C-alpha positions in Angstrom: -74.5 -22.6 9.8 -75.5 -26.2 9.9 -74.5 -28.1 13.1 -72.3 -30.6 11.2 -70.2 -27.9 9.6 -69.8 -26.2 13.0 -68.6 -29.5 14.7 -66.1 -30.1 12.0 -64.7 -26.5 12.2 -64.5 -26.3 16.0 -61.0 -27.8 16.4 -59.4 -25.7 13.7 -61.1 -22.5 15.1 -59.8 -23.2 18.6 -56.3 -24.0 17.4 -56.3 -20.9 15.2 -57.2 -18.4 18.0 -54.7 -20.1 20.3 -52.0 -19.7 17.6 -52.3 -15.9 18.2 -52.0 -16.0 22.0 -52.9 -18.0 25.2 -56.5 -17.5 26.2 -58.9 -18.9 28.8 -62.0 -20.8 27.8 -64.5 -18.0 27.8 -62.1 -15.8 25.8 -61.6 -18.6 23.2 -65.3 -18.8 22.6 -65.8 -15.0 22.5 -62.8 -14.5 20.2 -64.1 -17.1 17.7 -67.6 -15.6 17.8 -66.2 -12.1 17.2 -63.8 -13.1 14.5 -66.4 -15.1 12.6 -69.0 -12.4 13.1 -71.3 -14.8 14.9 -71.1 -17.7 12.4 -69.4 -19.9 15.0 -70.5 -19.8 18.6 -69.8 -22.1 21.5 -71.6 -22.6 24.7 -69.3 -23.3 27.6 -70.9 -26.7 28.2 -69.6 -27.9 24.8 -66.4 -25.8 24.7 -64.7 -27.1 27.8 -65.0 -30.9 27.0 -63.5 -30.1 23.6 -60.6 -28.2 25.3 -60.0 -31.2 27.6 -60.0 -33.6 24.6 -57.6 -31.4 22.7 -55.4 -31.1 25.7 -55.3 -34.9 26.1 -54.2 -35.2 22.5 -51.3 -32.8 23.3 -52.5 -30.1 20.9 -53.0 -27.5 23.6 -51.7 -27.1 27.1 -53.7 -25.6 30.0 -52.3 -24.0 33.1 -54.0 -22.3 36.0 -53.1 -18.6 36.5 -54.2 -16.2 39.2 -55.1 -12.8 37.9 -56.0 -9.5 39.5 -58.4 -9.8 42.4 -57.2 -13.4 43.0 -59.4 -15.0 40.4 -58.0 -18.2 39.0 -58.4 -19.0 35.3 -57.2 -21.9 33.2 -55.3 -20.5 30.2 -54.7 -22.6 27.2 -51.8 -22.3 24.7 -51.0 -24.0 21.5 -48.3 -26.7 21.7 -45.9 -27.6 18.8 -48.1 -30.7 18.2 -51.1 -28.4 18.0 -49.3 -26.1 15.5 -48.7 -29.1 13.3 -52.3 -30.2 13.6 -53.4 -26.6 12.8 -51.3 -26.7 9.6 -52.7 -30.1 8.6 -56.3 -29.1 9.3 -55.8 -25.8 7.5 -54.6 -27.6 4.4 -57.6 -30.0 4.5 -60.1 -27.1 4.9 -58.5 -25.1 2.1 -58.8 -28.1 -0.3 -62.4 -28.7 0.8 -63.4 -25.1 0.2 -61.6 -25.0 -3.1 -63.5 -28.1 -4.2 -66.8 -26.5 -3.1 -66.0 -23.3 -4.9 -65.4 -25.2 -8.1 -68.8 -26.9 -7.7 -70.5 -23.6 -7.0 -68.8 -22.0 -10.0 -69.9 -24.9 -12.3 -73.5 -24.7 -11.0 -73.7 -20.9 -11.7 -72.1 -21.2 -15.2 
């Protein structure tokens, strides 16, 4: 996928996976990669700054948790504000893809 499309879809992808359950950063990236069959991938160097920005906007909330073996991880969960943002972005993306589908249909006719 083109880099511009990936950038524009990153926030909605993160919000969508966090709507399912809280995850830590590595799991967020791997879940998105798995669910999109590799079409969207994140390296940790770009994922964490995005998570911090989304947290500062109030869309997600991070909290440190200690898991088995004493390993600390920062888990992120969707906030009510993030749920509203996900709904808004979902509506915008659906309209965008509907418009593209109309264009592709016309081009093939």
